[in-house]
N, C-alpha and C positions, 0 to 999 in steps of 0.2 A: 503494497499499498503506499505503503514512504518514499517506494524504487515509477513511482505512478507522478505522486504528486512534486517532485521534481524533475520529473517530465514536460510536466505543465505551467511550472513556471518558468524551464530552459523556454519552451516557447511563445510563450507571451512574452518573455524577453525577448526571443528573436522577431516578435511579431513588433516594440517596441520600437526597435534598431530602425527597425525597418521605415518605418512609419519614418519618424527620427529622421532616414537619410532620405526617404523620397521627401519632404522636407525644405530638406536643408539642401540635398540635390535641386531640386527646381527650383526652388529662388537662387540659387548660384548659377547655375545655368543662364535664366532668363537675368541675373543683373548681367553675367559678364555678353550678352548676348547682346545686351539692347549697349551695354557701353562701346561694344566695337563698331557698335554700327553706328553711332553715333561720332567713332573716330572718322568714319568714311559718311562721314553729311549724309547717311539715310532720312528719312523725313519721321518723325515722332508715326504717323502713319501708315510710314511702312512695316515703323518696327509692331505695332500692334496690331495690322493687319500679320502678317508671317511670323518674328520672332518669338510671340507670347505665345502663339496659335500652338507652336511647335514645342514651345517648354513647355505648356498643357497636356502636349498628348503625349511627351518620354515618357512618364509613369505608364502610360497603356501600353506605350509601347513595348518595354523593359518587363509588363505582364505578361505579353502574347510573345513576344518573343524566347523569356522562361521554358512559359511551358511548349510551346509547338517544340526547342528543346529537351525535355525529361519528355518530348514524346505524347505531352497529355493535346492533341489538338482542340479537341473538344473545348478547354478552358480558352486557349485562345479563338479561336472562331468566336466563342460563349463571347466574349470580351471586346473583341472591334464592334461583332452590331451587337452590343447594348449601350458602348457604348458610343457611337455614332447616334442609334436610335437618341438618346437621351441629350446628344447635340444638336439631336437635329430639336428635339418637340421643345430645349432651354434656349434654341433661337425663331419661333418662330411663335413660342410663350411669352417673349420680349419681342 
């Protein structure tokens, strides 16, 4: 019973580390890409339409890539379809 408790604590720790990694990694990618775009003289609208969109899609892309690598194609396809449907409905709702 004690082994199972340790297992769940380790899983929760890994989930927390993954969430923190996604949060900080996404922020660093968007901030860094935005600064590079400004150095190259791109307008704010181009930055908003491209770099920020890519930065917010990276976690979904990584999740799908890892799922495909582990031969879990259902997870990869479901993530891609679910994300696209959510994004489309969110924009239409706006």
